FIGU-604417 format. One record per atom (N, C-alpha, C): residue number from 1; residue in three letters; chain; atom name; x, y, z. Coordinates in steps of 0.2 Angstrom, whole numbers, plus 5000, padded with zeros to 4 digits. Layout:
<pts>
PT / n / res / chain / atom / east / north / up
PT / NUM / Ala / A / CA / X / Y / Z
...
</pts>
This chain:
<pts>
PT / n / res / chain / atom / east / north / up
PT / 1 / Met / A / N / 5571 / 5604 / 5526
PT / 1 / Met / A / CA / 5571 / 5596 / 5525
PT / 1 / Met / A / C / 5569 / 5595 / 5519
PT / 2 / Asn / A / N / 5574 / 5591 / 5516
PT / 2 / Asn / A / CA / 5575 / 5587 / 5511
PT / 2 / Asn / A / C / 5571 / 5581 / 5509
PT / 3 / Thr / A / N / 5567 / 5579 / 5506
PT / 3 / Thr / A / CA / 5564 / 5573 / 5506
PT / 3 / Thr / A / C / 5564 / 5570 / 5499
PT / 4 / Met / A / N / 5562 / 5563 / 5499
PT / 4 / Met / A / CA / 5562 / 5560 / 5492
PT / 4 / Met / A / C / 5556 / 5553 / 5494
PT / 5 / Ile / A / N / 5553 / 5552 / 5487
PT / 5 / Ile / A / CA / 5548 / 5547 / 5487
PT / 5 / Ile / A / C / 5549 / 5543 / 5482
PT / 6 / Tyr / A / N / 5548 / 5535 / 5485
PT / 6 / Tyr / A / CA / 5548 / 5530 / 5480
PT / 6 / Tyr / A / C / 5544 / 5524 / 5482
PT / 7 / Lys / A / N / 5539 / 5522 / 5476
PT / 7 / Lys / A / CA / 5534 / 5518 / 5479
PT / 7 / Lys / A / C / 5531 / 5520 / 5484
PT / 8 / Gly / A / N / 5529 / 5526 / 5485
PT / 8 / Gly / A / CA / 5525 / 5526 / 5491
PT / 8 / Gly / A / C / 5528 / 5528 / 5498
PT / 9 / Tyr / A / N / 5534 / 5527 / 5498
PT / 9 / Tyr / A / CA / 5539 / 5526 / 5504
PT / 9 / Tyr / A / C / 5544 / 5534 / 5503
PT / 10 / Met / A / N / 5544 / 5537 / 5508
PT / 10 / Met / A / CA / 5547 / 5543 / 5509
PT / 10 / Met / A / C / 5554 / 5544 / 5514
PT / 11 / Ala / A / N / 5557 / 5546 / 5512
PT / 11 / Ala / A / CA / 5565 / 5546 / 5515
PT / 11 / Ala / A / C / 5568 / 5553 / 5516
PT / 12 / Arg / A / N / 5569 / 5554 / 5521
PT / 12 / Arg / A / CA / 5573 / 5562 / 5524
PT / 12 / Arg / A / C / 5580 / 5561 / 5523
PT / 13 / Val / A / N / 5583 / 5567 / 5520
PT / 13 / Val / A / CA / 5591 / 5566 / 5517
PT / 13 / Val / A / C / 5594 / 5573 / 5520
PT / 14 / Glu / A / N / 5600 / 5570 / 5523
PT / 14 / Glu / A / CA / 5603 / 5576 / 5526
PT / 14 / Glu / A / C / 5611 / 5575 / 5523
PT / 15 / Phe / A / N / 5614 / 5582 / 5523
PT / 15 / Phe / A / CA / 5621 / 5581 / 5519
PT / 15 / Phe / A / C / 5626 / 5581 / 5526
PT / 16 / Tyr / A / N / 5632 / 5577 / 5526
PT / 16 / Tyr / A / CA / 5636 / 5578 / 5531
PT / 16 / Tyr / A / C / 5642 / 5580 / 5529
PT / 17 / Ala / A / N / 5642 / 5587 / 5530
PT / 17 / Ala / A / CA / 5649 / 5590 / 5528
PT / 17 / Ala / A / C / 5656 / 5587 / 5530
PT / 18 / Glu / A / N / 5657 / 5585 / 5534
PT / 18 / Glu / A / CA / 5662 / 5582 / 5537
PT / 18 / Glu / A / C / 5665 / 5575 / 5533
PT / 19 / Asp / A / N / 5658 / 5572 / 5531
PT / 19 / Asp / A / CA / 5661 / 5565 / 5527
PT / 19 / Asp / A / C / 5660 / 5568 / 5519
PT / 20 / Glu / A / N / 5656 / 5574 / 5517
PT / 20 / Glu / A / CA / 5654 / 5576 / 5512
PT / 20 / Glu / A / C / 5649 / 5570 / 5508
PT / 21 / Ile / A / N / 5645 / 5567 / 5512
PT / 21 / Ile / A / CA / 5640 / 5563 / 5509
PT / 21 / Ile / A / C / 5632 / 5564 / 5510
PT / 22 / Leu / A / N / 5629 / 5561 / 5507
PT / 22 / Leu / A / CA / 5621 / 5563 / 5508
PT / 22 / Leu / A / C / 5620 / 5557 / 5511
PT / 23 / Val / A / N / 5615 / 5556 / 5517
PT / 23 / Val / A / CA / 5612 / 5551 / 5520
PT / 23 / Val / A / C / 5606 / 5552 / 5520
PT / 24 / Gly / A / N / 5602 / 5546 / 5519
PT / 24 / Gly / A / CA / 5595 / 5546 / 5518
PT / 24 / Gly / A / C / 5592 / 5540 / 5524
PT / 25 / His / A / N / 5586 / 5541 / 5526
PT / 25 / His / A / CA / 5582 / 5536 / 5530
PT / 25 / His / A / C / 5575 / 5536 / 5528
PT / 26 / Val / A / N / 5574 / 5530 / 5528
PT / 26 / Val / A / CA / 5565 / 5530 / 5526
PT / 26 / Val / A / C / 5562 / 5531 / 5532
PT / 27 / Ala / A / N / 5557 / 5536 / 5532
PT / 27 / Ala / A / CA / 5553 / 5538 / 5537
PT / 27 / Ala / A / C / 5547 / 5534 / 5536
PT / 28 / Gly / A / N / 5543 / 5533 / 5542
PT / 28 / Gly / A / CA / 5537 / 5532 / 5544
PT / 28 / Gly / A / C / 5535 / 5523 / 5544
PT / 29 / Ile / A / N / 5542 / 5521 / 5544
PT / 29 / Ile / A / CA / 5542 / 5514 / 5546
PT / 29 / Ile / A / C / 5547 / 5512 / 5553
PT / 30 / Asn / A / N / 5545 / 5506 / 5556
PT / 30 / Asn / A / CA / 5548 / 5504 / 5561
PT / 30 / Asn / A / C / 5554 / 5501 / 5560
PT / 31 / Asp / A / N / 5556 / 5500 / 5555
PT / 31 / Asp / A / CA / 5563 / 5496 / 5553
PT / 31 / Asp / A / C / 5568 / 5502 / 5554
PT / 32 / Leu / A / N / 5574 / 5501 / 5553
PT / 32 / Leu / A / CA / 5580 / 5506 / 5550
PT / 32 / Leu / A / C / 5581 / 5504 / 5543
PT / 33 / Val / A / N / 5579 / 5509 / 5539
PT / 33 / Val / A / CA / 5581 / 5507 / 5531
PT / 33 / Val / A / C / 5585 / 5515 / 5531
PT / 34 / Ser / A / N / 5592 / 5513 / 5529
PT / 34 / Ser / A / CA / 5595 / 5520 / 5527
PT / 34 / Ser / A / C / 5600 / 5519 / 5521
PT / 35 / Phe / A / N / 5603 / 5523 / 5518
PT / 35 / Phe / A / CA / 5607 / 5523 / 5512
PT / 35 / Phe / A / C / 5610 / 5529 / 5512
PT / 36 / His / A / N / 5616 / 5529 / 5508
PT / 36 / His / A / CA / 5621 / 5536 / 5507
PT / 36 / His / A / C / 5623 / 5537 / 5499
PT / 37 / Ala / A / N / 5626 / 5540 / 5499
PT / 37 / Ala / A / CA / 5629 / 5542 / 5492
PT / 37 / Ala / A / C / 5633 / 5551 / 5492
PT / 38 / Glu / A / N / 5637 / 5550 / 5487
PT / 38 / Glu / A / CA / 5641 / 5556 / 5487
PT / 38 / Glu / A / C / 5637 / 5561 / 5483
PT / 39 / Asn / A / N / 5632 / 5559 / 5478
PT / 39 / Asn / A / CA / 5629 / 5564 / 5474
PT / 39 / Asn / A / C / 5623 / 5562 / 5473
PT / 40 / Ser / A / N / 5618 / 5567 / 5471
PT / 40 / Ser / A / CA / 5610 / 5567 / 5469
PT / 40 / Ser / A / C / 5607 / 5560 / 5465
PT / 41 / His / A / N / 5612 / 5560 / 5459
PT / 41 / His / A / CA / 5610 / 5553 / 5454
PT / 41 / His / A / C / 5611 / 5547 / 5459
PT / 42 / Glu / A / N / 5618 / 5546 / 5463
PT / 42 / Glu / A / CA / 5619 / 5541 / 5466
PT / 42 / Glu / A / C / 5614 / 5539 / 5472
PT / 43 / Leu / A / N / 5612 / 5544 / 5475
PT / 43 / Leu / A / CA / 5606 / 5544 / 5481
PT / 43 / Leu / A / C / 5600 / 5543 / 5479
PT / 44 / Lys / A / N / 5598 / 5544 / 5472
PT / 44 / Lys / A / CA / 5592 / 5541 / 5471
PT / 44 / Lys / A / C / 5591 / 5535 / 5468
PT / 45 / Ala / A / N / 5597 / 5532 / 5466
PT / 45 / Ala / A / CA / 5598 / 5525 / 5465
PT / 45 / Ala / A / C / 5598 / 5521 / 5473
PT / 46 / Ala / A / N / 5602 / 5524 / 5476
PT / 46 / Ala / A / CA / 5604 / 5520 / 5483
PT / 46 / Ala / A / C / 5597 / 5520 / 5486
PT / 47 / Phe / A / N / 5594 / 5525 / 5487
PT / 47 / Phe / A / CA / 5585 / 5524 / 5490
PT / 47 / Phe / A / C / 5581 / 5520 / 5488
PT / 48 / Gln / A / N / 5580 / 5520 / 5481
PT / 48 / Gln / A / CA / 5576 / 5514 / 5476
PT / 48 / Gln / A / C / 5580 / 5509 / 5478
PT / 49 / Glu / A / N / 5586 / 5506 / 5477
PT / 49 / Glu / A / CA / 5588 / 5498 / 5480
PT / 49 / Glu / A / C / 5586 / 5498 / 5489
PT / 50 / Ala / A / N / 5587 / 5503 / 5492
PT / 50 / Ala / A / CA / 5586 / 5502 / 5499
PT / 50 / Ala / A / C / 5579 / 5499 / 5500
PT / 51 / Val / A / N / 5574 / 5504 / 5496
PT / 51 / Val / A / CA / 5566 / 5502 / 5498
PT / 51 / Val / A / C / 5565 / 5494 / 5494
PT / 52 / Asp / A / N / 5569 / 5493 / 5488
PT / 52 / Asp / A / CA / 5566 / 5487 / 5485
PT / 52 / Asp / A / C / 5570 / 5482 / 5489
PT / 53 / Asp / A / N / 5575 / 5483 / 5493
PT / 53 / Asp / A / CA / 5579 / 5478 / 5498
PT / 53 / Asp / A / C / 5574 / 5477 / 5503
PT / 54 / Tyr / A / N / 5572 / 5482 / 5506
PT / 54 / Tyr / A / CA / 5566 / 5483 / 5511
PT / 54 / Tyr / A / C / 5561 / 5478 / 5511
PT / 55 / Leu / A / N / 5557 / 5478 / 5505
PT / 55 / Leu / A / CA / 5552 / 5476 / 5503
PT / 55 / Leu / A / C / 5554 / 5468 / 5501
PT / 56 / Glu / A / N / 5560 / 5465 / 5498
PT / 56 / Glu / A / CA / 5561 / 5459 / 5498
PT / 56 / Glu / A / C / 5563 / 5456 / 5505
PT / 57 / Thr / A / N / 5566 / 5459 / 5508
PT / 57 / Thr / A / CA / 5567 / 5456 / 5515
PT / 57 / Thr / A / C / 5562 / 5454 / 5517
PT / 58 / Cys / A / N / 5556 / 5459 / 5519
PT / 58 / Cys / A / CA / 5551 / 5456 / 5522
PT / 58 / Cys / A / C / 5548 / 5452 / 5518
PT / 59 / Ala / A / N / 5548 / 5451 / 5512
PT / 59 / Ala / A / CA / 5544 / 5445 / 5509
PT / 59 / Ala / A / C / 5545 / 5440 / 5510
PT / 60 / Lys / A / N / 5555 / 5439 / 5510
PT / 60 / Lys / A / CA / 5560 / 5432 / 5513
PT / 60 / Lys / A / C / 5556 / 5431 / 5520
PT / 61 / Ala / A / N / 5556 / 5435 / 5525
PT / 61 / Ala / A / CA / 5554 / 5434 / 5531
PT / 61 / Ala / A / C / 5547 / 5433 / 5533
PT / 62 / Gly / A / N / 5544 / 5434 / 5528
PT / 62 / Gly / A / CA / 5535 / 5431 / 5528
PT / 62 / Gly / A / C / 5533 / 5437 / 5532
PT / 63 / Lys / A / N / 5535 / 5443 / 5533
PT / 63 / Lys / A / CA / 5533 / 5449 / 5538
PT / 63 / Lys / A / C / 5529 / 5454 / 5533
PT / 64 / Ala / A / N / 5524 / 5457 / 5534
PT / 64 / Ala / A / CA / 5521 / 5461 / 5529
PT / 64 / Ala / A / C / 5525 / 5468 / 5529
PT / 65 / Pro / A / N / 5528 / 5472 / 5525
PT / 65 / Pro / A / CA / 5530 / 5479 / 5526
PT / 65 / Pro / A / C / 5527 / 5483 / 5528
PT / 66 / Arg / A / N / 5528 / 5488 / 5531
PT / 66 / Arg / A / CA / 5525 / 5494 / 5534
PT / 66 / Arg / A / C / 5522 / 5498 / 5527
PT / 67 / Asn / A / N / 5515 / 5499 / 5527
PT / 67 / Asn / A / CA / 5514 / 5503 / 5523
PT / 67 / Asn / A / C / 5517 / 5511 / 5521
PT / 68 / Pro / A / N / 5518 / 5513 / 5516
PT / 68 / Pro / A / CA / 5521 / 5519 / 5514
PT / 68 / Pro / A / C / 5518 / 5524 / 5518
PT / 69 / Thr / A / N / 5522 / 5529 / 5519
PT / 69 / Thr / A / CA / 5519 / 5536 / 5522
PT / 69 / Thr / A / C / 5514 / 5540 / 5516
PT / 70 / Pro / A / N / 5509 / 5541 / 5518
PT / 70 / Pro / A / CA / 5504 / 5545 / 5513
PT / 70 / Pro / A / C / 5509 / 5551 / 5511
PT / 71 / Ala / A / N / 5508 / 5552 / 5504
PT / 71 / Ala / A / CA / 5512 / 5558 / 5501
PT / 71 / Ala / A / C / 5508 / 5563 / 5503
PT / 72 / Arg / A / N / 5511 / 5569 / 5504
PT / 72 / Arg / A / CA / 5506 / 5576 / 5507
PT / 72 / Arg / A / C / 5509 / 5581 / 5502
</pts>
């Protein structure tokens, strides 16, 4: 399994050969936060944008974001 970490949030990444894209999902939170890209450089930026958007959305809604998954 491939993982990425940003601001303490971990994402699981999979490659979808049929669509030729990388798809990631933030793990360890109850909300659905996903992102995708065509290459690793775009994937990293998309992941960071997804986490930042999640945190901003929680703040605007007055909802505490779920704490990031502890790094192992």
